[in-house]
C-alpha positions in Angstrom: -2.1 -27.8 42.5 -2.1 -25.5 39.8 -5.2 -23.7 40.3 -3.3 -23.4 44.0 -0.2 -21.6 41.7 -2.9 -19.1 39.5 -4.7 -17.9 42.1 -1.8 -16.9 44.1 -0.3 -15.4 40.6 -3.8 -13.4 40.1 -4.0 -12.5 44.2 -0.2 -11.1 43.6 -1.2 -9.3 40.2 -4.0 -7.7 41.4 -1.9 -6.2 45.0 0.8 -4.9 42.1 -1.5 -3.3 40.0 -3.9 -1.6 43.1 -0.1 0.2 44.4 0.9 0.8 40.9 1.3 4.3 40.5 2.5 6.3 37.3 4.5 9.6 37.1 3.5 11.5 33.5 6.0 13.6 34.5 8.8 10.5 33.4 7.2 7.3 32.5 8.3 5.8 29.2 5.8 5.1 26.8 5.1 1.1 27.7 4.2 2.5 31.6 1.9 4.8 30.4 0.5 2.3 28.1 0.0 -0.2 31.4 -2.7 2.6 32.2 -6.5 1.5 31.4 -7.4 3.2 28.2 -4.0 4.5 26.9 -2.5 3.0 24.6 0.1 3.4 21.9 -1.4 6.3 20.5 -2.4 8.7 23.3 1.1 7.3 25.2 3.2 8.8 21.6 0.5 12.0 22.2 1.6 12.2 26.3 5.2 11.9 25.8 4.9 14.6 23.2 2.3 17.2 25.2 4.9 16.2 28.0 8.2 17.4 25.9 6.5 20.6 23.8 5.0 22.3 26.6 7.5 20.2 30.1 6.4 18.2 33.2 3.0 17.9 33.9 2.1 20.7 37.0 -1.9 19.3 38.0 -2.8 15.3 37.3 -6.0 17.6 35.2 -3.5 18.6 32.8 -3.6 15.9 31.8 -6.6 16.4 29.4 -5.2 18.5 27.8 -3.2 15.8 26.0 -5.3 15.2 22.7 -7.6 11.3 23.4 -7.4 11.7 26.7 -10.6 12.6 28.1 -13.1 12.8 31.3 -13.5 9.1 31.3 -10.2 8.4 30.3 -9.0 10.9 33.3 -11.9 9.3 35.7 -10.5 5.8 34.9 -7.0 6.7 36.3 -6.7 9.3 38.3 -5.9 7.1 41.0 -2.9 5.3 39.4 -0.8 8.2 38.3 1.2 11.0 39.8 3.3 14.1 39.5 6.5 12.8 41.0 8.4 10.1 42.5 9.2 6.7 40.3 6.7 4.8 38.5 5.8 1.7 40.3 3.6 0.1 36.8 5.2 -2.4 35.1 6.9 -1.8 32.0 4.5 -3.7 29.4 0.7 -4.5 30.7 1.1 -7.8 32.0 -0.9 -10.8 30.2 -3.2 -13.0 31.8 -2.0 -16.6 32.7 -3.5 -19.3 30.2 -4.2 -22.6 31.9 -2.1 -25.5 29.9 -3.7 -28.2 27.5 -3.8 -31.6 28.3 -0.9 -34.0 26.2 -2.4 -34.9 22.9 -1.4 -38.5 22.0 1.0 -38.6 19.6 0.2 -39.5 16.3 3.0 -42.3 14.6 3.9 -40.5 11.0 2.0 -42.7 7.8 5.2 -44.0 6.0 7.1 -42.8 3.2 5.8 -43.7 -0.3 8.2 -44.6 -2.9 8.8 -41.4 -5.3 8.3 -41.8 -9.1 11.0 -41.3 -11.5 11.5 -37.6 -13.0 10.6 -37.6 -16.5 13.0 -35.9 -19.3 11.4 -32.6 -20.8 10.8 -32.4 -24.5 13.1 -31.1 -26.3 11.9 -27.1 -27.5 11.1 -26.2 -30.7 12.6 -23.2 -32.3 10.4 -20.6 -32.8 8.9 -19.6 -37.1 9.1 -15.8 -37.3 6.4 -13.8 -37.3 4.5 -13.8 -40.6 3.5 -9.6 -41.2 -0.1 -9.1 -40.8 -2.0 -7.8 -44.5 -4.2 -5.2 -45.1 -6.9 -5.6 -44.0 -10.0 -5.4 -47.0 -10.6 -1.2 -45.5 -7.2 -0.4 -45.4 -7.0 -2.3 -49.0 -10.0 -0.4 -49.9 -8.5 2.9 -49.2 -5.5 2.0 -50.6 -7.0 0.9 -54.4 -9.0 4.9 -53.3 -5.9 6.8 -53.4 -4.5 4.6 -56.4 -7.1 5.9 -58.4 -7.4 9.3 -57.3 -3.8 9.6 -57.9 -3.5 7.9 -61.7 -7.0 10.4 -62.6 -4.5 13.4 -61.1 -2.0 12.1 -62.7 -4.2 11.7 -66.7 -6.0 15.1 -66.4 -2.9 16.9 -66.3 -1.4 15.1 -68.5 -4.0 16.2 -70.5 -4.0 19.5 -69.8 -0.5 19.7 -70.4 -1.1 18.5 -74.2 -4.3 20.8 -74.5 -1.8 23.4 -73.7 1.2 22.3 -76.1 -1.6 21.7 -78.4 -2.2 25.7 -78.1 1.6 26.4 -78.0 1.2 28.1 -74.3 3.7 26.8 -72.1 2.7 23.8 -69.5 1.5 24.8 -66.2 3.7 25.1 -63.6 2.9 23.5 -60.2 2.0 26.3 -57.9 1.5 29.2 -59.9 -1.3 30.8 -60.3 -2.7 30.3 -63.5 -3.9 33.9 -64.3 -1.2 35.7 -63.1 2.8 37.0 -64.4 5.2 36.5 -62.1 
């Protein structure tokens, strides 16, 4: 019985497709997509071409649309027209799939008793971060800088003592020794 119904539907579908024509000047995107080889992108391109250039004057002018070449045109030329109503379905028909036989119902597995929830452990207070101690290389660098500064200070002290013994004024920083201001 089901096979006869499916065979009848397929025969009817075949006849509709055989007599279907799509008016390329008025068809919607969905109607254009019913044509073999015309997908959403080509259907959109046909409509854009039509809006930009006006209605098609010949069927072969369809080949001027980007993406529609000789192969596509030859496969659909018997299904397209320049005038009249579009008699193709609004969307491509899908093939009917036979029903799958019913499967036996599997009895449900009984529910298991839920395990009671365990209370969460209280959060502990975070300890403040301890500042990182300088690395050995940084410590060495600082020691060298301190030693240099101490030597410089010692040198300046000796220089000022020497100049004090000779009765000269200590040299002011930033001024040249031999020039007068």
